[in-house]
C-alpha positions in Angstrom: 0.0 -0.1 -0.1 1.3 3.6 -1.0 -0.1 6.6 0.8 0.4 10.2 0.4 -0.7 11.9 3.8 -1.2 15.5 3.8 1.9 16.2 1.7 3.0 19.7 0.5 5.8 20.4 -1.5 7.2 24.2 -2.2 9.9 25.2 -4.2 10.6 28.8 -2.6 7.5 30.7 -2.8 6.0 28.2 -5.3 3.5 25.7 -3.8 3.7 22.6 -6.3 1.4 20.3 -3.9 -0.8 21.7 -0.9 -2.1 19.0 1.6 -2.4 16.1 -1.0 -3.6 12.9 0.6 -4.6 9.9 -1.4 -3.6 5.8 -1.1 -3.0 3.1 -3.4 -4.0 -0.2 -2.2 -2.3 -3.3 -2.3 -3.3 -4.8 -5.8 -4.9 -1.6 -7.2 -3.4 0.1 -10.7 -4.3 4.0 -10.0 -3.7 6.2 -12.9 -2.8 10.0 -11.5 -4.1 12.4 -13.7 -4.0 16.6 -14.3 -3.2 19.0 -16.6 0.5 20.3 -17.4 1.7 21.7 -13.8 -1.0 20.4 -11.8 1.7 18.7 -9.7 1.9 15.2 -11.1 5.5 14.7 -11.5 6.3 16.6 -8.1 4.0 13.9 -6.6 5.9 11.1 -8.2 9.2 12.3 -7.1 8.0 12.7 -3.3 6.9 9.5 -3.4 9.9 8.0 -4.9 12.1 9.8 -2.3 13.8 11.8 -4.9 12.6 15.0 -3.3 11.5 15.3 0.5 8.1 17.0 1.1 8.0 20.6 2.7 5.2 18.8 5.0 3.4 15.5 5.2 4.8 12.0 4.9 4.8 9.2 2.5 4.0 5.8 3.9 4.9 2.3 2.3 2.8 -0.5 3.8 2.6 1.9 7.0 6.0 2.6 7.0 7.4 6.3 6.9 9.4 7.4 3.8 10.8 10.2 6.1 12.1 8.0 9.0 13.2 4.7 6.8 14.1 5.8 3.7 16.4 2.7 2.7 13.8 0.4 3.5 11.0 2.2 1.8 13.0 2.8 -1.4 13.6 -1.2 -1.5 9.7 -1.5 -1.9 9.6 0.9 -4.9 10.1 0.5 -8.5 10.3 3.7 -10.5 10.1 4.3 -14.3 10.7 8.2 -14.9 9.6 9.6 -18.3 12.7 9.2 -19.7 14.2 5.9 -18.4 18.1 6.2 -17.0 19.6 3.9 -19.8 23.5 3.8 -20.6 23.7 3.2 -24.5 27.1 1.5 -23.8 25.7 -1.1 -22.0 24.2 -4.5 -23.3 20.6 -4.9 -21.7 21.7 -7.8 -19.4 24.9 -5.9 -18.2 22.6 -2.7 -17.5 20.1 -4.8 -15.6 22.8 -6.5 -13.5 24.3 -3.2 -12.7 21.0 -1.8 -11.3 20.6 -5.3 -9.4 23.7 -4.3 -7.9 22.6 -1.0 -7.0 19.3 -2.5 -5.5 21.7 -4.9 -3.5 20.3 -7.9 -4.9 22.8 -10.8 -3.8 25.3 -12.0 -6.1 24.3 -15.4 -6.4 20.6 -14.7 -7.1 21.1 -12.0 -9.8 21.3 -14.3 -12.7 18.2 -16.1 -12.0 16.7 -12.5 -11.3 17.4 -11.4 -14.2 16.6 -14.1 -16.4 13.0 -13.8 -14.8 12.7 -10.0 -15.7 13.9 -10.6 -19.2 11.2 -13.3 -19.9 8.6 -11.2 -18.2 9.6 -8.1 -20.2 9.8 -9.8 -23.6 13.7 -9.0 -23.8 15.0 -12.0 -23.5 16.0 -12.2 -27.6 17.7 -8.8 -26.9 19.8 -9.6 -23.8 23.2 -9.2 -25.4 22.1 -6.1 -27.7 23.5 -2.6 -26.8 20.7 -0.2 -25.1 21.8 2.3 -27.9 20.6 0.0 -30.7 17.4 -0.6 -29.3 14.2 0.8 -30.7 11.9 3.2 -28.6 9.6 0.5 -27.6 12.4 -2.0 -26.3 14.3 1.0 -24.4 10.8 1.6 -22.7 10.6 -2.2 -22.1 14.2 -2.0 -20.5 13.2 1.2 -18.2 10.2 -1.1 -16.7 12.6 -4.1 -16.4 15.0 -1.8 -14.1 12.1 -0.9 -12.2 11.4 -4.3 -11.5 15.2 -5.4 -10.3 14.9 -6.3 -6.6 11.3 -7.5 -6.7 9.5 -4.4 -5.6 6.0 -4.7 -4.3 5.3 -1.3 -5.9 5.9 0.3 -9.0 5.7 3.9 -10.0 5.4 4.6 -13.9 5.6 8.3 -15.1 4.3 8.5 -18.8 5.2 4.6 -19.6 3.9 4.8 -23.3 5.1 8.2 -24.1 6.7 8.4 -27.6 5.8 4.9 -28.5 4.1 3.8 -31.7 0.7 2.1 -31.8 1.9 -1.3 -31.5 4.6 -0.7 -29.1 1.7 1.2 -26.9 -0.6 -1.8 -27.0 2.3 -4.1 -25.8 3.4 -2.0 -23.2 -0.1 -1.6 -21.7 -0.5 -5.4 -21.8 2.8 -5.6 -19.8 1.4 -3.0 -17.2 -1.9 -5.0 -17.1 0.2 -8.1 -16.5 2.3 -6.7 -13.9 -0.8 -5.3 -12.1 -1.8 -8.6 -11.1 0.7 -9.1 -8.4 1.8 -5.5 -7.8 0.4 -2.1 -6.7 0.9 0.3 -9.4 0.5 4.2 -9.6 1.0 5.4 -13.3 0.8 8.9 -14.6 -0.4 9.5 -18.0 -2.0 12.1 -20.4 -3.7 9.5 -22.5 -7.1 9.0 -20.5 -8.0 6.0 -22.7 -5.2 4.6 -21.5 -5.8 5.1 -17.8 -9.4 3.8 -18.5 -8.0 0.6 -20.2 -5.1 -0.3 -17.5 -6.4 1.2 -14.2 -9.0 0.3 -11.6 -8.7 3.8 -9.9 -7.8 7.3 -10.8 -6.6 10.4 -8.8 -7.1 13.7 -10.4 -5.0 16.8 -9.4 -5.7 20.4 -10.1 -3.4 23.3 -9.2 -1.5 20.9 -6.9 -4.6 19.4 -4.9 -6.8 16.5 -5.1 -9.8 17.5 -7.3 -11.1 13.8 -7.3 -10.2 10.1 -6.3 -12.3 7.8 -8.0 -12.9 4.4 -8.6 -12.9 3.1 -12.8 -14.0 -0.4 -12.0 -17.7 -0.7 -12.9 -17.8 -2.9 -9.8 -16.9 -0.1 -7.5 -17.6 2.9 -9.4 -20.5 5.3 -8.4 -24.0 4.6 -10.1 -25.8 7.4 -11.5 -29.5 7.8 -12.7 -31.1 10.4 -14.7 -34.8 10.4 -13.0 -37.8 12.1 -14.0 -40.9 12.3 -11.9 -44.1 14.2 -11.8 -45.3 15.9 -8.6 -43.8 17.9 -5.5 -40.0 17.8 -6.2 -39.2 18.2 -2.2 -41.5 14.9 -1.8 -39.6 13.1 -5.0 -36.3 13.9 -3.5 -37.2 12.6 -0.1 -38.4 9.4 -1.8 -35.2 9.0 -3.7 -33.1 9.7 -0.7 -34.9 6.9 1.0 -33.6 4.4 -1.6 -31.0 2.5 0.3 -27.9 3.1 -2.0 -28.7 6.8 -2.8 -26.2 9.2 -1.4 -27.1 12.3 -3.6 -30.4 13.4 -5.3 -30.0 16.9 -7.1 -32.7 18.6 -9.0 -31.3 19.3 -12.7 -34.2 20.6 -14.4 -38.0 21.0 -14.2 -40.3 20.6 -17.5 -43.1 22.7 -18.7 -45.8 20.4 -17.4 -44.0 20.5 -14.0 -41.9 17.2 -13.9 -39.0 17.3 -12.1 -35.7 15.7 -13.2 -33.3 14.6 -10.8 -29.4 13.3 -10.9 -29.4 10.8 -8.6 -25.8 8.7 -7.4 -24.5 6.7 -4.9 -22.3 3.6 -4.4 -23.1 0.6 -6.9 -25.6 -1.8 -4.8 -26.4 -5.2 -4.7 -29.0 -5.9 -7.5 -30.2 -3.4 -10.0 -30.3 0.4 -9.1 -32.6 1.6 -11.4 -35.1 -1.2 -10.5 -34.7 -0.2 -6.7 -35.3 3.5 -7.6 -38.7 2.3 -9.8 -40.0 0.1 -6.7 -39.7 3.1 -4.5 -41.2 5.5 -6.6 -44.1 2.9 -7.1 -44.4 2.4 -3.2 -44.8 6.2 -2.9 -47.1 6.3 -5.6 -45.1 8.8 -7.7 -45.6 8.6 -11.7 -42.4 8.3 -13.3 -41.7 9.7 -16.7 -38.1 8.5 -17.3 -35.5 6.4 -15.6 -32.3 5.9 -17.2 -28.6 4.9 -16.0 -25.8 7.4 -17.1 -22.3 7.8 -16.4 -19.8 10.5 -17.3 -17.0 9.5 -19.7 -13.4 9.8 -17.7 -12.8 12.7 -20.3 -16.0 14.4 -18.9 -15.1 14.0 -15.4 -11.4 15.3 -16.0 -12.3 18.5 -18.0 -15.0 19.4 -15.3 -12.6 18.7 -12.4 -9.8 20.5 -14.2 -11.3 23.5 -16.0 
């Protein structure tokens, strides 16, 4: 588990992050989103211990990065936007070098590197110089170095930046495979990529958390559009009595007096629309329209960051 706890980061008079708190639970793949300058890269640098926070703390499985930096950094694998590759090394030489830095036992390195090469699809390129690799295989090598030392958590900054469509698809598939056994936080400008790979998303705006949300349909917020005839307050009260409903907001009134609501809440057991229908029937409220709707990630992002 990764947690930012009331983190503030200042560069002189500029505040890059202000009281930022969010968690990435074990087994989750979380997308970190925001416009340029929102604080994404600063958040990743604080998470990985490259920059200390001005205030607040980072916790790895409950352990403070501030108090136990060495132990916490062993638990994190980091892929920066530009992987730190040495072009004069072969893939195997480079991974051996990174394993040494991460204090992997010398007698265990050969097997460990072999497992990483197979996992990242680099086995056929193990003896090639990094300077001769394509952009896609350089990116795979960047992910491979993040796996050295078998960290529990991976932090990936723009993992598909600059890749062609085929390389992008392959890299996304690799990240999904890695996410089955590891906690992953990735930063990306590509909303469709986050939608495909991630189970959750955190949106930053001006250095603050604008929204933390589930993308998995089983966990995501349910949203219904309900139009009914009658007194708006009575309808609203009935909607709020429905077990799963957390909000019932009036969004419009028709010329015939029918009132339209946007109803939202955590996805319940069973059919949410059916439960609202049953409640309206129980209260004797005539329904005009009842349909489930869901804002796209793009719509949510634009609304939260505009």
